[in-house]
C-alpha positions as CSV (number, residue, x, y, z in Angstrom):
1,M,16.1,8.0,14.1
2,P,15.2,6.9,10.6
3,R,12.2,8.6,9.0
4,A,10.4,5.3,8.4
5,E,10.4,4.5,12.1
6,L,9.0,7.9,13.0
7,V,6.2,7.5,10.5
8,A,5.4,4.0,11.8
9,M,5.2,5.3,15.4
10,L,3.0,8.2,14.3
11,G,0.7,6.0,12.4
12,S,0.3,3.5,15.1
13,S,-0.3,6.1,17.8
14,A,-2.9,7.9,15.6
15,A,-4.8,4.6,15.1
16,M,-4.6,3.8,18.8
17,A,-5.8,7.3,19.8
18,E,-9.3,6.5,18.5
19,T,-9.9,3.7,21.0
20,I,-8.4,4.9,24.2
21,P,-11.2,5.7,26.7
22,P,-13.0,7.9,27.1
23,S,-13.5,7.9,23.3
24,L,-16.4,9.3,21.4
25,V,-15.9,6.7,18.8
26,L,-16.5,3.9,21.3
27,I,-19.6,5.7,22.7
28,I,-21.1,6.1,19.2
29,I,-20.3,2.5,18.3
30,G,-21.8,1.2,21.5
31,S,-25.0,3.3,21.1
32,V,-25.5,2.4,17.4
33,T,-24.8,-1.4,17.8
34,N,-26.3,-1.8,21.4
35,L,-23.0,-3.0,22.7
36,S,-22.0,-2.4,26.3
37,I,-20.1,0.9,26.4
38,G,-18.3,-0.3,29.6
39,A,-17.1,-3.5,27.7
40,L,-15.9,-1.3,24.8
41,F,-14.0,1.0,27.2
42,A,-12.4,-2.1,28.9
43,A,-11.4,-3.4,25.4
44,G,-10.0,0.1,24.6
45,L,-7.5,-0.3,27.4
46,V,-5.8,-3.2,25.7
47,P,-4.1,-1.3,22.8
48,P,-2.2,1.1,25.0
49,R,-0.8,-1.8,27.1
50,R,0.4,-3.5,23.9
51,C,2.1,-0.4,22.8
52,I,4.3,0.0,25.8
53,L,7.1,-2.1,24.4
54,P,7.4,-0.2,21.1
55,D,7.3,3.1,23.1
56,L,10.2,1.9,25.2
57,V,12.2,0.9,22.2
58,V,11.6,4.3,20.7
59,L,12.7,6.0,23.9
60,W,15.8,3.8,24.1
61,R,16.8,4.4,20.5
62,S,16.2,8.2,20.8
63,R,18.2,8.7,24.0
64,S,21.2,10.0,22.1
65,D,19.1,12.2,19.7
66,R,20.2,15.8,19.9
67,S,17.0,17.5,18.7
68,E,17.9,20.7,20.4
69,L,20.7,21.2,17.9
70,A,18.2,21.1,14.9
71,Q,17.5,24.3,13.2
72,R,14.0,25.6,12.8
73,P,13.1,25.9,9.1
74,T,12.2,29.3,7.6
75,L,8.7,29.9,6.3
76,R,10.2,30.1,2.8
77,A,11.7,26.6,3.2
78,I,8.3,25.3,4.5
79,G,6.4,26.8,1.6
80,R,8.9,25.4,-0.9
81,H,8.6,21.8,0.4
82,S,4.9,21.8,1.1
83,S,3.8,21.6,-2.5
């Protein structure tokens, strides 16, 4: 799978993780702005439903991925590429 697709999936899932109930972010927003926390939780269930199709596409495209054949990088290689 191309690196750009992996980065896009990681970015979208990281943004979505902040709103999936029970979320401390939603509780704080609700208490600060006097919004209904129950309504915010209900609204937080919409993003995961919308992300089902992209998840299925990623699963379908990665079905032939042979990640068990990948070699684990050495600590030296990690240190060399981390800077």
